[in-house]
C-alpha positions in Angstrom: 48.1 -15.5 -23.6 46.2 -13.3 -21.2 45.6 -10.8 -24.1 44.3 -13.5 -26.3 41.8 -14.3 -23.5 40.8 -10.9 -22.9 40.5 -10.2 -26.6 38.0 -13.1 -26.8 35.8 -11.6 -23.7 35.7 -8.2 -25.4 34.5 -9.6 -28.7 32.1 -11.5 -26.9 30.7 -8.5 -25.3 30.9 -6.8 -28.5 33.7 -4.2 -27.5 36.2 -5.4 -29.8 36.5 -6.5 -33.4 38.1 -10.0 -34.9 41.9 -9.9 -34.2 44.8 -11.5 -35.3 48.1 -11.1 -33.5 51.3 -12.6 -33.8 53.8 -12.7 -30.6 57.0 -14.1 -29.6 58.0 -15.4 -26.1 60.3 -13.7 -23.8 61.3 -15.4 -21.5 61.2 -19.2 -23.0 58.1 -20.7 -22.1 56.1 -23.7 -21.9 52.6 -23.8 -22.3 50.0 -26.3 -21.2 46.9 -27.6 -22.6 43.9 -26.2 -20.5 43.3 -30.1 -19.8 46.7 -30.9 -19.3 47.2 -31.6 -15.3 50.2 -34.2 -15.3 53.7 -32.9 -16.5 57.0 -33.9 -15.6 57.8 -32.0 -12.2 61.3 -31.0 -13.5 59.7 -28.8 -15.8 59.1 -26.2 -13.3 63.0 -26.2 -12.5 64.3 -25.8 -16.2 66.2 -23.1 -17.2 67.3 -21.3 -20.5 70.4 -19.5 -21.0 70.5 -18.3 -17.2 66.5 -17.7 -16.9 64.0 -19.8 -15.7 61.6 -21.2 -18.2 58.2 -19.7 -17.5 55.3 -22.7 -17.0 51.8 -21.6 -18.2 48.4 -22.9 -18.9 46.8 -21.8 -22.1 43.0 -21.1 -22.1 42.6 -23.7 -24.9 43.4 -27.6 -25.1 46.0 -29.4 -26.7 49.6 -30.9 -25.1 52.7 -29.1 -24.1 54.2 -26.6 -26.5 57.9 -25.3 -26.0 57.9 -21.4 -27.0 61.5 -20.9 -27.9 62.5 -19.8 -31.5 58.8 -20.1 -32.5 56.4 -17.5 -33.8 52.8 -17.5 -31.9 49.8 -16.5 -33.8 46.1 -15.9 -32.3 42.9 -15.4 -34.1 39.7 -14.1 -32.2 36.7 -14.3 -34.3 33.3 -15.4 -34.5 30.2 -16.4 -37.1 31.8 -19.5 -38.2 30.6 -23.1 -38.5 29.3 -24.9 -35.4 31.7 -27.8 -36.4 35.1 -27.4 -34.8 36.8 -29.1 -37.6 35.3 -26.6 -40.0 35.9 -23.5 -37.9 40.0 -24.8 -37.9 39.7 -25.3 -41.8 38.3 -22.0 -42.5 40.7 -20.1 -40.1 43.7 -22.1 -40.9 43.4 -21.2 -44.6 45.0 -18.1 -44.3 48.4 -19.7 -42.8 48.4 -22.4 -45.8 47.9 -19.4 -48.3 50.6 -17.3 -46.5 53.2 -20.0 -46.0 52.7 -21.0 -49.7 53.6 -17.6 -50.8 56.7 -17.6 -48.7 57.6 -21.0 -50.7 56.4 -23.7 -48.0 53.6 -25.9 -48.7 51.6 -27.3 -45.8 48.8 -29.5 -45.6 46.3 -30.8 -42.7 47.6 -33.6 -40.4 46.1 -36.7 -39.2 45.5 -37.9 -35.8 48.7 -39.8 -34.5 48.7 -42.8 -32.2 49.4 -41.7 -28.4 48.4 -38.2 -28.9 46.5 -37.7 -25.7 49.3 -39.5 -23.6 52.1 -37.6 -25.3 53.2 -34.6 -23.3 54.7 -32.7 -26.5 52.2 -31.5 -28.7 54.6 -31.6 -31.9 55.2 -35.5 -31.4 52.0 -36.0 -33.3 49.6 -34.3 -35.3 45.7 -33.9 -35.3 43.4 -32.6 -38.3 43.7 -29.2 -36.7 47.6 -29.3 -37.4 49.4 -28.3 -40.4 52.4 -30.6 -41.5 55.0 -30.0 -44.1 55.1 -32.5 -47.1 57.6 -34.6 -45.2 54.9 -35.1 -42.6 56.4 -33.0 -40.0 54.3 -31.0 -37.9 55.0 -27.4 -38.4 52.0 -25.5 -36.8 50.1 -26.8 -34.0 46.9 -25.0 -33.3 44.3 -25.0 -30.3 41.0 -23.6 -29.9 38.5 -22.0 -27.1 34.8 -21.8 -28.2 32.5 -19.7 -26.2 29.3 -20.1 -28.0 29.6 -18.4 -31.4 33.1 -16.9 -30.6 36.3 -18.5 -31.1 40.0 -18.2 -29.9 42.4 -20.0 -31.8 46.1 -19.6 -31.7 49.1 -21.7 -32.4 52.9 -22.2 -32.6 54.8 -21.9 -35.7 57.9 -23.6 -35.4 61.1 -21.4 -36.9 64.1 -22.1 -35.0 64.2 -24.3 -32.2 67.2 -25.2 -29.9 67.5 -29.0 -30.6 69.5 -29.5 -27.0 66.7 -27.6 -25.2 63.8 -29.3 -26.9 65.4 -32.7 -26.1 66.1 -31.7 -22.7 62.2 -30.8 -22.0 60.7 -33.9 -24.0 63.5 -36.4 -24.0 63.4 -36.6 -28.1 64.9 -34.7 -30.9 62.6 -32.5 -32.9 61.5 -34.0 -36.1 63.5 -32.8 -39.0 61.4 -29.8 -40.6 62.5 -27.2 -43.1 65.6 -24.5 -43.0 64.1 -21.0 -43.6 66.4 -18.6 -45.3 68.0 -16.2 -43.5 66.3 -13.3 -44.8 63.0 -14.5 -43.9 62.3 -12.6 -40.5 59.5 -13.0 -38.4 58.4 -9.4 -39.6 58.2 -10.9 -43.2 56.7 -13.7 -42.0 54.1 -11.7 -40.2 53.3 -9.2 -42.9 53.1 -12.3 -45.5 50.3 -14.0 -43.5 48.5 -10.5 -42.5 48.1 -10.4 -46.3 46.9 -14.0 -46.9 44.3 -13.2 -44.2 43.2 -10.0 -45.9 42.5 -12.1 -49.3 41.1 -15.4 -47.5 38.8 -13.4 -45.3 38.1 -10.5 -47.6 38.7 -8.0 -44.6 41.1 -4.7 -44.2 43.0 -5.2 -41.3 44.3 -2.4 -39.2 47.6 -2.7 -37.2 46.8 -1.1 -33.7 48.5 -1.3 -30.3 46.7 -2.1 -26.9 45.9 1.4 -25.0 47.0 2.1 -21.6 43.6 1.0 -20.5 43.2 -1.8 -22.4 46.6 -3.1 -20.5 45.4 -2.4 -17.4 42.3 -4.2 -17.9 44.2 -7.1 -18.9 46.7 -7.1 -16.1 43.8 -6.8 -13.6 42.3 -10.2 -14.8 45.8 -11.8 -14.6 45.8 -10.8 -10.8 42.5 -12.0 -10.4 43.4 -15.2 -11.8 46.4 -15.6 -9.5 
């Protein structure tokens, strides 16, 4: 997520164009919302398949997300409406369109009871989230806004381990969908990228970070630590 933060800063200084990213997590991690300072202390000691689970703070708000068996998307952009909800809607349209092309219908969520008091981001939904036909939350999103510049990223639950989820949050994950085995992360990312190009009427060029850019990102991580 340090890359997300760096891309937003670069876009602010007009050094980098709007960006769309997809990534997974290794090792498994729990990300905490920017203002989420209270959480179960045992989270600091959890392990998964013999490896310690990372505990990290996001630059965006919201509640805790378990990053295991999920796919994270990240959008850095600018020039969207001042209304946070309108901005969420404009950005999230490519997620709805992309998943529809894969046979999955998504809808905007509604604020659930006890959202603020719940550690688990996926226990309830807000109007910034996307849910399945049965009401289960499928994509949880959060934003960081710096004036006209926006970072929005979120987690798409693909193949969670139910036992680990229950261990972390003390509750079983709500029933979602069973994705076909042929639907790989690469195919999902390609479908969502095409949808973004169509929704935003733009051309996306796939480009890796340069060694110098990696150096700048790691320098920022060291300074925050």
